[in-house]
Structure formats: structure tokens, C-alpha cells
N, C-alpha and C positions, 0 to 999 in steps of 0.2 A: 503322734505315737502313744504318748501317755494316756490320752483320752480313749484310745482304742483298747489299750491294755486294761485300763481302769474299768471300762464297761464290761469287759470279759471276765475280769477277776472279781470285781465287786459290783455286779449289775444293779444292786439295790442302792448303791451309794454309800454302803457301810461295809468295810472290810471285816469279816468275821475271822478272828485270829484264834485258832485252836491251840491250846496250851496243855502241855504235860505237867501236871502239878506235882508229880513225884520227883522231878529233877531239881534237887535242892541247890544245885550250882547255878541254874539258869532262872530259877524263880526263888528268890530269897528274901522277900519282904513285901510290904504293901505301900502303895502310893498315898497321896493325901486324901484320896477318895475311898481308901480302904480296899482298893483292887490290887490283885497280884502285881508285883513289880520285880524287875530283874532284867537280865540280858535278853531273854527270849521275848517278853512283852515289849522291851525296848526296840528290838528289831522289827517286830510287827507294827508298832506305832509309827516307826520311821518310814516303813513301807506305805502305810496309809497316808502319811503326809506327802510322800513322793507321788502317790496316785491322786492326791487332792480329794480324799474321801474321809469320812468319819470311820471310827473303828469300834469294834465290840470284841471283848475277850470271852472266849468259849472255853470253859474249864473241864478237863478230864483228869480223873484220879490217876490213870496210868496211860503210858503211850499206846498200848495195844487197843485200849478203848477209843482213843482218838483215831487211830488208824482204821478201825472198824467202820467209822462213819464217813469215810472218804466219798462214798457215792450216795449218801443219804441227806445231802444238802444241809449239814449241820455247821460246816465251816468252809471258808474260802481258801485259807492257807492253814497248814498244820505244822507247827514248829516242833518237830521231833527229829530223832536221829535217822539218817539215811542208812538203810540196811537192806541186804539182798532180798530177803523174804518180803519185806514191805514194798520193795520196788516192783513187785508183781502187780500191785494195785495202785501205787502212788508214784508220781514223777517227782524227783527230788532235785533241788538246786545244788550247787556247790555249797560246801559247808561254810558257815560264818565263824564257828569256833569248833575246836576239837577237844575231846576229853580222853585221857588215858584210862584204860580198863585193865586192872591187874588182879592177881590172886594174892591172898594172904593165907598162911598156914601156921602150924605149930612147929617150933624148932626141931622137935624130935622126928618130924617127917622129912626134914632136910631136902626139900625140893630145890634143885639148883636152877632148873629152867622150866619154861612153860610146858615143854613136852614131857617133863618128868611127871607133871600132873595128869597127863592124858594116858593113864593106865587103868586097866580093869580093877574095880574095887574102890576107886577114888570117888567119894561123894562130894559134889560141889554145890553149894547153896547159891541160888541166883534169884533175882527178881523176875517173876514170870512175865514173859513177852517183852522184856527189856531188850535193847539192841544187843547187849552182850549175851543174853540168853539165846537169842536167834543166831548170833555168830557162833557160839559154842555148840549149839545144836547142829550146825552145818559142818563145823570143823573138828570138834572133839568128840569122836565117836565111841571112845572107850570108857569115858567117865559116866557116872550116874548123876544126872542133873536133878537136884532137889529144888523144885520151883515153889516159891512162896509169894504171898500177895503184896508184901511191902518190903522196902529196904530194911526197915527196923527188924522185921521178922527174920530176914536172912542173916543179919548180924547176930540175932538172939540164938538161932539154932547152931551157929558156928561157935559161939561162946559156950553153949551147952554141950558141945562135942558130939552133936548129932550128925555133923558132916566133917570131912577132913579139911576142906578148902572153902574159902568164901571168895566169890567173884564179885567185883563191883567197881565203882568209879574210884580212881586213886585217891582223891582228896578225902573221901569218907573213910577209906581203908586206913589212911594215915591216922585219922582220929582214933580208929579202933586199936591200931598198934600201940598208940600212946597209953592205952589203958592196961596193957599186959606185955611185959618184956619177953614172953614166950612166943609172941606172934611175930612172924616175919613176912616180908613181901618179896615176890619175885621181882628181879631187877628190871626186866624188860616187859612193857605192857603186852598182853596177849592180843589186844586189838585197840584201835582208836575209834572212839565214838564220834561220828561226824554229825554235828548238829546243823540241820538244814531246814529249808522251807519246802514243805510238801504241797503238791497240788494234785487235782484230778488228772488222770492220764489223758493224753491226746491233745495237749496245748503247747506245741514246741515254741511258739512265739512268746508265750508267757514265760516259759522256762528260760529262754534266752534273755529276756528282760530281767528276770530275777538274778541270773548269773552276773549280768552286767551291774545290776544294782548292788549285789553283795561285794563284787570287786571294787566298786566305787567306795563303799563304806569302809572297806579295809584300807584302801589307799589313802583315803582322806583322814584316817585315824579315828573315825567314829566308833568302830568296834573296840579299839584300844581304850578310848575314853569311857565307853560303856562298861568295860571290865573293871576299870579303876573306880568308876562311880559305885559299883556294887561290890567292890573289894574282892574280886575273884581273879585278878590279873595274874596271880601266882598259881592258880588252880586250873586255868583254861589256857589253851594255846590258840593263836591266831593263824589260820592257814596262810601259806606263802602264795602270793600272787605272781604268776609268771608273766 
């Protein structure tokens, strides 16, 4: 079974792992060879080991750029967030970790709930084509989404009061709040970012294999150990396995 999956998923004998380099929670360092290290590369390398093949890291500055290459033979697996819009062109495994996505705002605006944000006239800064940008585009029809090229830029325009609200991953937002006591965060995440393994559409047997693989890693404690290794165990949550 492994040999069949291996030949389909990595026909060259090398598993090309597409990485979203903008996700600071999943890629947060370098290994001894100077290559990107973190939870996302760790999952990819563990899959290559399972398939008994070598691996190669293929780096993308943003998740949208990675997603664009699904049918261009640039990667074999893409470790990015599962999202409805992306699922039109990519098949996603179950998530191996989840990340909260929240809003922060200024105290004077006094937003109590996420729905309070979703009103006409509210400007929300987002990273363009991030999973939470795609989710907000689908679900928050009243706000004006101000899309920027980097996470740092989204924080910058919020600090400069060019927007009312900043949408982002909770751990980074917490860092922002610590810099200014006028900044507040909505209590409940507006969505959960499901970090998954993406593949080309039309390979259900590979998808089943990946789901079983992820389930095994979670049950065996591999994912938990990986989070601890990279010191993100308090910033990411592990999906429950039924």
C-alpha cells in the first residue's frame, strides 16, 4: 500500500513539500542545514519518511502563491490552510493543527462580538489571500477588507489608524495588544484556521492515506511533541480525533 501511494504522490522518489513562509507559527526557525524549520516542515519530513522517499522544501512567500501552483507540477503536497475557496482546486486532508483567528480593535470602538464588526463602514486589515481573508470575503459582506501584502503591513496600517480593525492569527495579535493598552481583542475567534496537507484533486486514495497518517501522528503524540519542540504548544491547538 505504501509503495502504491509513494509512487503516486512522489513519482520521482522525492516528495516536494510546498511551504507557506508567511506563517510564523508553523515556520519559525532554521535547521542545521539552514533550511526552514518548524511544525509544517516537520509534518512534511515525517510524511516523506513514511513514504520511504527523500524530501525537498519548496518555498512560497504567501499561501495564495502556493495554491496557484497546484496544477503546475511545482509541489507534491502543499502545507497550507484548508479553506472553501481553495478547495475548488485543491483537495485537503484533515487538519494537523488549528489556529484561532481573531479581531483586535481600539477600546473606543467597543466591539462586543464578531458580528459587531460586520457593519457598513468598518475597515478591516487582512493579509491578502490568507485563509482568514478568504473566510471573511465569504462571510463578512458588510465590512471593507483592506488587503495588504504582508502581516507586518496589516499591523502597521492598524497602528496608523488607517483601519478600524485588524484581523489575524491570535498569537500575533496578542503581541500587538501588549504594545498598546488601548487595543482590545474579541473574545471568540471569528474562525479557526485548519492547517492541512493539500494535494491535486482527484486522488481519493491518497487523501484517505493522508487522513489516516495525520490521525496516527496525533494519536502517537508526534504532533504534540513537534509543537513542544518548536515552542508553540500554547499557540496552536491539536484537533480531536474521534
